[in-house]
C-alpha positions in Angstrom: 23.4 40.3 19.1 22.4 36.8 20.2 19.8 38.4 22.7 18.3 40.4 19.7 18.0 37.2 17.4 16.2 35.4 20.3 13.8 38.2 20.7 13.1 38.4 17.0 12.6 34.6 16.8 10.1 34.7 19.8 8.3 37.5 18.0 8.0 35.6 14.8 6.8 32.5 16.6 4.3 34.4 18.4 2.8 36.2 15.4 2.6 32.8 13.6 0.7 31.3 16.5 -1.8 34.3 16.7 -2.2 34.0 12.9 -3.5 30.4 13.4 -5.7 31.3 16.0 -3.9 29.9 19.0 -4.7 32.8 21.6 -8.5 32.7 21.2 -10.6 31.5 24.0 -13.7 30.8 21.6 -14.3 28.1 19.2 -13.6 30.6 16.4 -11.8 33.9 16.1 -14.2 36.5 17.6 -17.3 34.3 17.2 -18.8 31.7 19.5 -20.4 28.9 17.4 -23.4 27.0 18.7 -22.9 24.2 16.1 -20.5 22.8 13.7 -20.8 21.9 10.1 -19.3 18.7 8.7 -18.3 17.8 5.1 -17.0 14.5 3.7 -14.8 14.7 0.5 -16.0 12.3 -2.4 -19.7 12.6 -1.1 -21.5 15.5 -2.8 -25.1 15.1 -1.8 -26.7 15.7 1.7 -28.8 12.4 1.4 -25.8 10.4 0.8 -24.1 12.0 3.6 -26.9 11.1 6.0 -27.0 7.5 4.6 -23.2 6.8 5.0 -22.2 9.1 7.8 -25.6 10.0 9.7 -24.7 7.7 12.6 -21.2 9.0 12.8 -22.5 12.6 12.9 -24.7 11.7 15.7 -21.9 10.0 17.6 -19.5 12.9 16.9 -22.1 15.3 18.3 -22.0 13.5 21.7 -18.3 13.4 21.7 -17.7 17.1 20.8 -20.8 18.3 22.8 -22.2 20.6 20.0 -24.8 20.1 17.4 -23.5 19.1 13.9 -25.1 19.8 10.5 -23.8 18.2 7.4 -22.5 20.4 4.6 -22.5 19.0 1.0 -19.5 19.7 -1.2 -20.0 20.0 -4.9 -16.5 18.5 -5.6 -13.3 18.1 -3.6 -11.9 21.4 -4.8 -15.0 23.1 -3.3 -13.7 22.2 0.2 -11.0 25.0 0.0 -13.6 27.7 -0.6 -16.0 26.2 2.1 -13.4 26.4 4.7 -12.1 29.8 3.7 -15.6 31.3 3.8 -16.3 29.3 7.2 -19.2 27.5 5.5 -17.9 24.4 7.0 -15.8 23.7 10.1 -14.8 20.0 9.8 -14.0 17.9 6.8 -13.4 14.1 6.7 -10.9 13.9 4.0 -8.5 11.7 2.1 -4.7 12.4 2.5 -4.4 14.0 -0.9 -7.4 16.2 -0.2 -5.8 17.3 3.1 -2.6 18.2 1.3 -4.5 20.4 -1.0 -6.3 22.0 1.8 -3.1 22.7 3.9 -1.4 24.1 0.8 -4.3 26.6 0.3 -4.4 27.5 4.1 -1.3 26.5 6.1 -3.3 27.0 9.4 -5.9 24.2 8.8 -5.7 21.6 11.5 -5.0 17.9 11.0 -7.2 16.8 13.9 -7.4 12.9 14.1 -6.4 10.3 11.6 -8.4 7.3 10.6 -6.2 4.4 10.2 -6.7 2.2 7.2 -5.3 -1.5 7.7 -4.5 -2.8 4.2 -4.3 0.6 2.7 -1.1 -0.3 0.9 -0.7 0.6 -2.8 0.0 -2.1 -5.3 -0.2 -2.5 -9.1 -1.6 -5.8 -10.5 -1.5 -7.3 -14.0 -3.2 -10.4 -15.4 -1.2 -13.6 -14.9 -1.2 -14.1 -18.8 -0.1 -10.7 -19.5 3.6 -11.3 -19.6 3.9 -8.4 -17.1 5.5 -9.8 -13.8 7.4 -6.7 -12.8 7.7 -3.1 -13.6 10.6 -3.8 -15.9 8.2 -5.8 -18.1 6.1 -2.8 -18.9 6.2 -1.7 -22.5 5.0 1.6 -24.2 1.7 0.0 -25.4 0.7 -1.2 -22.0 -2.1 0.8 -20.4 -2.4 1.6 -16.6 -5.9 2.7 -15.8 -6.0 5.1 -12.9 -8.7 6.5 -10.8 -9.2 10.2 -10.8 -6.1 12.6 -10.7 -5.1 13.1 -7.1 -6.3 9.7 -6.0 -3.8 8.6 -3.3 -3.9 4.8 -4.1 -5.4 4.9 -7.5 -3.2 7.7 -9.0 -0.5 9.4 -7.1 1.5 6.7 -5.4 1.3 4.0 -8.1 2.5 6.6 -10.9 5.3 7.8 -8.6 6.5 4.1 -8.2 6.6 4.0 -11.9 8.6 7.1 -12.0 10.8 6.0 -9.2 11.7 2.8 -11.1 12.9 4.8 -14.0 9.9 4.9 -16.3 8.8 8.0 -18.2 5.0 7.9 -17.7 4.5 10.0 -21.0 6.5 7.6 -23.2 7.1 4.3 -21.5 3.4 3.4 -20.6 0.1 4.7 -21.5 -1.7 6.4 -18.4 -5.5 6.5 -18.8 -7.6 8.2 -16.2 -10.6 6.0 -16.0 -12.1 6.8 -12.5 -14.1 4.4 -10.3 -14.6 1.9 -13.2 -10.9 1.0 -13.5 -11.4 -2.3 -12.0 -14.2 -3.2 -14.3 -12.0 -2.2 -17.2 -9.1 -4.3 -15.8 -11.3 -7.5 -15.5 -12.5 -6.8 -19.0 -8.8 -6.5 -20.1 -9.3 -3.1 -21.7 -6.2 -2.2 -19.6 -3.2 -4.0 -18.6 -2.4 -2.7 -15.3 -4.7 -1.9 -12.3 -3.5 0.4 -9.4 -5.4 -0.4 -6.2 -4.7 -1.4 -2.6 -3.8 -4.6 -0.9 -7.3 -4.7 0.7 -9.1 -4.2 -2.4 -6.9 -6.8 -4.3 -7.7 -9.3 -1.6 -11.4 -8.8 -2.1 -11.0 -8.9 -5.9 -9.3 -12.2 -5.7 -12.0 -13.7 -3.3 -14.6 -12.3 -5.8 -13.1 -13.5 -9.1 -11.5 -16.7 -7.6 -8.3 -16.2 -9.7 -4.7 -15.0 -9.2 -3.2 -11.8 -10.4 0.4 -10.6 -10.7 1.5 -8.0 -8.1 4.3 -6.1 -9.9 4.6 -3.5 -7.3 3.7 -3.1 -3.6 4.5 0.0 -1.5 4.4 1.1 2.0 1.4 1.8 4.0 -0.3 5.0 2.7 -1.2 8.0 4.9 -4.5 7.8 6.6 -7.8 9.6 6.0 -8.4 12.3 8.5 -10.6 14.8 10.2 -9.5 18.5 9.2 -10.4 21.5 11.0 -10.8 25.0 9.6 -8.2 27.6 10.4 -11.0 29.8 11.8 -11.2 27.3 14.8 -9.4 28.1 18.0 -6.4 26.0 18.6 -7.4 25.2 22.1 -10.9 24.0 21.1 -9.3 21.7 18.4 -6.8 20.2 21.0 -9.8 19.4 23.0 -11.9 17.7 20.4 -8.8 16.0 19.2 -8.2 14.3 22.6 -12.0 13.4 22.8 -12.2 11.8 19.4 -9.1 9.7 20.0 -10.4 8.7 23.4 -13.9 7.8 22.0 -12.5 6.1 18.9 -14.4 2.9 19.6 -17.8 4.6 19.9 -17.1 6.7 16.7 -16.0 3.6 14.6 -19.1 1.7 15.6 -21.2 4.5 14.1 -19.2 4.7 10.9 -19.7 1.0 10.3 -23.4 1.3 10.5 -23.3 2.0 6.9 -22.1 -1.0 4.7 -20.5 1.7 2.4 -17.8 2.1 5.0 -16.6 -1.5 5.2 -13.1 -0.1 4.3 -12.9 1.2 7.9 -13.8 -2.3 9.4 -10.4 -2.5 11.3 -9.8 1.3 11.6 -9.6 3.5 14.6 -8.9 7.2 15.3 -5.3 8.3 16.1 -3.5 11.6 16.4 -2.7 13.1 13.1 0.5 15.0 12.2 1.1 17.2 9.2 4.5 15.4 8.5 2.5 12.2 8.0 1.5 13.5 4.6 5.0 14.7 3.3 5.1 11.7 0.9 1.9 12.8 -0.8 3.4 16.2 -1.3 6.6 14.5 -2.7 4.3 12.5 -5.0 2.6 15.6 -6.3 6.0 17.3 -7.0 7.3 14.3 -8.8 4.3 14.1 -11.1 4.0 17.8 -11.6 0.7 18.2 -10.0 -0.1 21.7 -8.7 -1.6 21.7 -5.2 -4.5 24.2 -5.6 
């Protein structure tokens, strides 16, 4: 009986590996690519891709050894269909985007993570607001979030409020403001700003004033390079090792654009799917469907 169970388990494991492409010798299942297509979530136009990540694309071509073309996403959700249709091979994505992609296709690859020193979620209030801790929040207070699904500007800060015992539908007003939430906070149109420790330090330096930090969490999951499930596992392992090895060269290329200053102290490291479990937990807590 034990022998039969072992055989069945081995068969299940083998089928799972085959399903994710682990036994193909080509870059893709049945097809040999002569180039790769790269997308970046949060950037929708090809011109912007070239301006912000053109130097990185060129450096990545040298590391991987294949020509790379940019692929422009219409929005973050379009990344799912682009991977499914094999229109794109690699996506530089945020942690929440990866969780969405992985939920849609469990065989996508977390190739390499891009560390983010200072990528720590915090919630701040004005010194004269009377809000010094989460316990001071009243139903009339407004927290202005970034877009739904933003790791630091929506998911983790709201989860922190829920974990502290607040009902975010009754005990505080949640307004999705988007990228202008910092401006709204400085204008005192909202009472609470979810941001990161790094952004807070920049804000203090710019405004030359103090703010209350009413919540500070642990370091957030890293951004990462995601590979489509149509790529062969051995090919992915090869480029994963090369990217981590050539991290310094790739980071130098990323930092050519001033728009990428947030990566000033970053590096590429190996990525593990389990690194993103806390984001899945946050989505479950907030009732956000991963699709």
